[in-house]
N, C-alpha and C positions, 0 to 999 in steps of 0.2 A: 376463662367464663367470664363476661359483664356483669355486675348486677341488672335487673330491669328497674325502670323506673316508672311510679305508679304515675295516674294523669293528674295529680296535682303538682306534680315538679316543673320547674320554670325550665323550657328546652330552646336549644337551637333551632333541632330539626334539620340539618344541614349532614346529609348521606357521606359528602366528601369528605367533610371536616372528621366525620366517626369515624368514617376508614382511615382517615390519614393518624389520627389520634390511636388507633389499635395498633397501625403500624409501627411506631414509635414506641408503644408499650412493647411489642413482641420484638422489635429490635434491641431495646433495652433490657428483655427479657423481665419487665417489670408485670406483676398480676398484681388484681384488684379484689379485695377482700371484705366482705361486710354488703351491707344494703345502706342505700340513699332514702330516707324517711321522704313519703308520701306526705309532703308537705309543701306549699306555696312560699313559705318563708322560713328560713334557718340560718346560723351562722356556722361558718366551717371553720374549724381551728386546725390551723396545718403545720404540723410540727415533727421533727426538728427541723429547723432552717439552718441548713450548713453548707449549703451551695448553690452555687447559678442553676445547676443541674437541676434543682430541686424544681424549678420553675419552668422547666421544659417537660418533666414527670407531669408535674399539676396540669400544665397545659393539655398535656397528651391525653389525661384522665378528663378532663373536662369537655374535651371535644368528642372522645371514644363515648362517652354516655352522653352526648349530646347535652349536655347541662349547660345553661344561661347563668353564670356566676360574675358578679363582680368583686372584685379583688382590690384590696389596700396596697399600695406598694409605694416607696420612698420617689419624689416628685422628681429627681435626678434623671430615673429613667424614660421620663416621656419628653427628653430631648431631642433633637432631630428626627430623624425619618423613620424611629422605630417607634415613637411618640403616638403618632397615628394608630399604628399596628395594634398596641398596648391597649390605649383606650377602645379600639374597635373589641378586642378580645374581654372587655370588661375593666379595664385597668383604671383605678380612680389615685389620684396623684395624691400625697399627704407629705407637707413639709413636716418632717421629724425634728428640727432645731427649736421649734418652740409650738408650745399648747395652741391650738387653733380651734378648739371644737370639736375635732372627729368624733366622739363620741356622741354629742348631741346632733351634728348632722346626719351621722348613720343611724340613728334612731328615727331622725326625719326622715329619712329617706325610705325606711321602712312601712311608714305611716300614708306615705306617696303613692307607693310602686305596688300595684296588684301580687306580683311575686317576685320574690327578690331573694336569694342567695349571698350572702356575703364573705366570703373566704379572709381569713387573717391569719398572719402567722404570727402568735401571740408573743415571741419571743422579736418581734421586731428587728432583726439584725441575724448576721450568718454567723456572728459568734458561736460555738458550738457549746459557750458556757454560761450565755445569756438565761437569766431568771426569764420566765413569763411575766407578761405585764399583763393587767386585770382588764384594758380596755374593750378585749372580745366578751367577756361576761359582764361588763356595764351595759354595752351596745343590745345585748341579748335579753338583758334584764329588762332595760328599756324599752325597748321595744315590743318587749311580751314573747318572746321566740327563742324556740331551744337553739342549742349547740351540739353540732356533731364534729367528733375529732375526728381528723384524718391524719394518721402515721404516715411518713415516710420513711419507712423501713429499708435502708439502703444494703443492711446488714442479709435480709431475708429478700430483698429486691419486690417488696409488696407496697401496697398501699393500703393500712386499713384503717376501713371506714368502722369507727365504736357506734356506740349505742348512743341517741339523743339524750340529752340532758337538760331540765330547765335551771337554769341557776337560782340559787334562793338568796334570802338576805345576805348571809354570810358570806361575802365575795371572798375572804382568805381562806374559807374551808373551800370553795369553789374551785378556787386556783390549784390546791392541794390536790383536788381529785382530778382534775384536768391535767398536772404535772405527772401524776401517779398513772394514767394512760400510756402515757410516753416515757416513763421512764426507763423501760427496757428497747427502747427503738435505737437503732442505731443510723445516725446520721452518716452523710457521705465522706466526712473529712475527719470522723471520729475513730 
């Protein structure tokens, strides 16, 4: 059973994609637990990111729920014929080799777009031991939007949507709180 969306949540409204996303989740034996906040704008922190299969599960959830989500991904994924597909899905390329003002651009995006859900993998890499980076918290705080954690639990075959929280002034404390939510979640390669 998938969570129902409130009227404020940005949607794709595509029955074919919703069916396909649900079919992929059933085929992979994944379920979705928790609720999506009835908000027009928020950040989704998706973790752990340990496998390329995480993208497949995340896309299946996005389509099954009919969510219109933008997501940050490394720029090399946008090369070749799949680049257009990833952009159509909501992908925003980021060159991780140097700072490019990604946080400021994302905060500005929230001010320009009336409804925006931005998904970010706080680890920034598929390395299972990678520590969380704080960019997602800076984006949420700068844009004045909450964060919803989304755990990709391969041990339980479950995508667990956590309660939203508004990042406070102490980013270190907020980062520790976010990491605690994911502490018992098993990634695909772990």
